[in-house]
Steps between C-alpha positions, in 0.01 A plus 500: 500500500645838401523805728194672358264203539633425850448862612148510350407169667624621843322834457168338406520263797547791743227706330249220564608486866452876547216570743506880481429567131151481357420206274489726192851635576636150559359383166648802321850435637472121468431513125703817447838359604447205267446740210876566487564128435267507198659827376848347526392191304337708224807723462761222517651583840639188669504636854468807721741775394522881472424495126176310565391750769589801282295360210208407729481846662546697178241318289328769290207273419349526849355787704677706766294338779601156373866603516446607862348159580785323322752697710336365816505142364868524401586648840340199670689255276828687547461478878462121488777456241741741678606604151559874571331614180458868406189697410473750213653776719813300568412420863474154647147363486546410865736721702797311630505428874802662663680288762389582854719693744635190674606335172651824368705577811623140511602525133716810560624395846839372379536713186742797490413830331541591221316176439608323183245281320212571739166352399299793364180388673670482840671834436163663426357343815794626708459850350132497598592401857739798526242733343237388751740552792531868405142549615322600179122503485328180387394659171855618418645161591234339279622710205848350534354147519302576183811643331706187567214283375510700175880488476548129570361387158769715332766296677311180421470569125876558471574203728678740741393320814833581667586864578685673216592864565536582131155363422344698788667814362360413156151466649535849650575637154211303346270636771615857421444447128150361563410812697643751254324325211167519688458124552477522881379768740735711711415334832561154349835620364607641835405201717660248261816706467527532876430128549784411262741742671409349837573155357850616400568664836380201704709259295810721539470583870245267654333808653267774383549872566189694403608776261438648158656301217665700225412437141700208368782577262796295393787558739833622358802282556736524795739744328226761458386457860863537612532813286192650665642420841827675404304812404307496829828465693637801309209732580496378860813710551296817435304490829168449324195399703375142487198618297729657239712185482186294436395744227838466325468122523148517352605726209800279424274195475251689281778608263625142469143379440415765238830448318422127495840420649532138612879461513812713529580486126156647416615834646776531236239474223287792623463784249337844493170360374485265800548795736225697324258205529595457867419866571166467319410209729608692810297804394200280430521323835575790738339837560662828404586573861655155554712543188657812654655266757564203269680691220811604702523147644480357147785728388709388792442130431585534130818691590590223746450233232736689266763572766503131596554402131163331459369720216677614183421866557371738766126523435433725800519811277191383314285528812366855507299651782130542432422850377165593653346771711462413868216663688579603856142482612462291819150377577364607838164498679318798646462538877127433478555179304753375755253574781228313311731200455572486875131537589407203279784267596262277696365373169832315457628193686744555787808427291411752233402762761845476658677517162304806387558683829876435485507639146299809597691585819856418395502503119700176500569324172291198404801268539582629850142445619492144364844427648404618849603234754413439864850599613466835319245626755619611844173490692658618825696784341218595259726486194499338157854418389544367146767458236360643178478254213591751230804661663606254775505807726357482855191704587355557847150644545275556802228238548181707485203387706255445216760306299606284796140421594410385148813284470429338836135442407612319185760289682267391782168469318556418134857397416537123446713314755819399315878526522542774236696791650331764282198673651277533194413167336301377205140406571520150352716203580788446490537817707793711385617859498270739317672577169341838434235732641431665163179306437369577849552873454383534139177303557419698814556838329286384209225389736494845666525667158813686611772601257822702527503877454773465239668210322340160465639297792267283704735278699652535847753756373223758459494534881874569501446797268195608701703503822771713340236740368355549850846545655593761239174687557578501873839663424694199635870524410636292216743322732216371718317380188817328378539322834132403519504345153823317570685659208877463514561837329316825431531432127237230544254774603524683167207306350279605794576873468242532221238456775602837648281705266494833681874523550575382146290788367742739673778358281328590173690741274328798342468411131341829391829641374609198296534607133441868579762752382611707802764724343481795266 
């Protein structure tokens, strides 16, 4: 007896024993599963196989409802045959059962990481165990289970039942292509991409650190990575902040990516056209304001590549500064609008109330608010002591009553209990430092229908400008403003001077005599 007939016979026996289904349903399934045997005989299929199922489910001579019924019949047969057949969407007719936690942990108990030749099914199961331990909601965890059920057939079709890093990387690229060509939705693309990245991380380390995965790109060889490290070591001698070092590292990697450099010898083949195309990509990817920072770094990197004999000529001279008019027009809020914001703060949750009040009272940058840690607040001395993210300079401010009360309310009444040292956390698990308060501020201003008096800003920084505006109107000295904002030099205040309208008007020159002849 072949596999198909044996599976149909077992299925029909169990259907007759079923005491839950109605008699009409039992008859439908009993005769329905046998229909595949007749179809196989008529179309010269010897036994159960994927080609038979594909033909059976894509038969144009029957109605759509019949195809739906046939899918159910085939699913029943597949379950009894354990044949792991695919439906028309490329998924298994019956989702594979992942090994349970006990089996999975026993499988990896004596295996070192990186784990060579790990069974892909056990690796997926182990990844799901680590994902669940993070404390995600049931619905989010279910999305990862669904993603691995969708991904497993791709390994099955290529007979990649043992972990292969190159094939996982290929699946990431295929997933990207499917999204950009409109074959899958964005949320499907994101969850599958993340699931594949988790698979790679778990196989490499045996652990899972919850973080954002960067878009996959082919890694350059060791010589290019070593060259980047040499450049970073060189600029480290210039006393740059850690943020600036990271920016140089980022720009270096972007240049290598946009020049399509994979190995050291590729650098010697770069020409002027390559540099022009690279700059077009940079300009297309980054804003005008970001390019003001990136352009000088790009020049420096290209000069370094030439000085270290990695390019045939010095291309840094090709990189010209952007020629555009910069408006010195900071966005600030009126006094009445700031009062209205404070009066309506109770509409927000405790976390967002505290964040908004810190921004209003101190004018701190978005990054400094999000980076605020428990040790930064001296509750007994009534001080907030931080190291500014942008400048790495220390800043000490008095802990105002309304600010301290809102922070304490958030900590004691709303903040999740976890080991994260940062005060302001994300609302959803896994709890981590809040990345930005921009969305909180912009949505709240939009809700109150409040906009800046000038400019177009709507993020946390608008309160920094508003604070300066009020201090200038109160005739506070520039040195006090410099100290309050945490600027390391008075030159940093120049952008804010345009807020001092009345005193700037005193600097206007009389233009009535321009072009007028004053001699006889």
